[in-house]
C-alpha positions as CSV (number, residue, x, y, z in Angstrom):
1,M,19.0,28.0,-6.9
2,S,18.2,24.3,-6.8
3,E,15.0,23.0,-5.2
4,K,15.4,19.9,-2.8
5,S,12.4,17.7,-2.3
6,D,11.6,17.0,1.3
7,P,10.9,13.3,1.6
8,K,8.5,13.9,4.6
9,T,6.2,16.0,2.3
10,D,7.0,14.9,-1.2
11,L,4.4,12.2,-1.7
12,N,5.8,11.4,-5.2
13,Q,8.9,9.8,-3.7
14,P,9.0,6.1,-3.0
15,R,7.7,5.4,0.5
16,V,7.0,2.3,2.5
17,Y,3.2,2.0,3.0
18,Q,1.0,-0.3,5.1
19,I,-2.4,-0.9,3.8
20,R,-5.0,-2.8,6.0
21,I,-8.1,-4.4,4.7
22,N,-10.8,-6.3,6.7
23,G,-10.7,-10.1,6.0
24,H,-8.1,-12.5,4.9
25,L,-6.5,-12.5,1.5
26,G,-4.3,-15.4,0.5
27,L,-0.5,-15.1,-0.1
28,Q,-0.9,-16.0,-3.6
29,W,-2.1,-12.4,-4.3
30,E,1.3,-10.9,-3.6
31,D,2.2,-10.9,-7.4
32,W,-1.1,-9.2,-8.2
33,F,-0.3,-6.6,-5.6
34,E,3.0,-5.8,-7.2
35,G,5.2,-7.7,-4.6
36,L,3.8,-6.1,-1.5
37,N,4.3,-8.3,1.5
38,I,1.0,-9.9,2.7
39,T,0.5,-10.7,6.4
40,H,-2.6,-11.4,8.5
41,E,-3.3,-9.7,11.9
42,E,-6.5,-9.8,14.0
43,G,-8.8,-10.8,11.0
44,D,-7.2,-8.2,8.7
45,T,-4.8,-8.4,5.8
46,L,-1.8,-6.1,5.7
47,F,0.0,-5.2,2.6
48,T,3.4,-3.7,3.4
49,G,6.1,-2.4,1.0
50,H,7.5,0.2,-1.2
51,I,5.1,2.1,-3.5
52,V,6.8,4.3,-5.9
53,D,4.4,7.3,-6.2
54,Q,0.9,8.5,-5.7
55,S,-0.2,7.1,-9.0
56,A,0.9,3.5,-8.0
57,L,-0.8,3.9,-4.7
58,H,-4.1,4.8,-6.3
59,G,-3.7,1.8,-8.6
60,L,-3.3,-0.5,-5.6
61,L,-6.3,1.0,-3.9
62,K,-8.4,0.4,-7.0
63,K,-7.4,-3.3,-7.0
64,I,-8.5,-3.5,-3.3
65,R,-11.9,-1.7,-4.2
66,D,-12.4,-4.2,-7.2
67,L,-12.0,-7.1,-4.8
68,G,-14.8,-5.7,-2.6
69,M,-12.8,-5.9,0.5
70,P,-13.3,-3.1,3.1
71,L,-10.3,-0.8,3.3
72,V,-9.4,-0.1,7.0
73,S,-6.3,2.1,6.8
74,V,-3.4,3.4,4.6
75,N,-0.2,4.5,6.5
76,I,3.2,5.6,5.5
77,I,5.6,3.8,7.7
78,K,9.0,5.0,6.2
């Protein structure tokens, strides 16, 4: 019997995330954030794009922590 992963519950599958931090971070940071799209909204910076797995997500969250910018939210959008 083969096991199929459910993309709604298998967090180790590539997903599209939106990460929101408080404050504005310049667009020149896109390369450092592994190609995530950077946009600004209501005083916040939004990072949006594919993140391959939970390990990569945690790596990105560490980068945000290291910048000292307040994390507002992390959402899966696809």
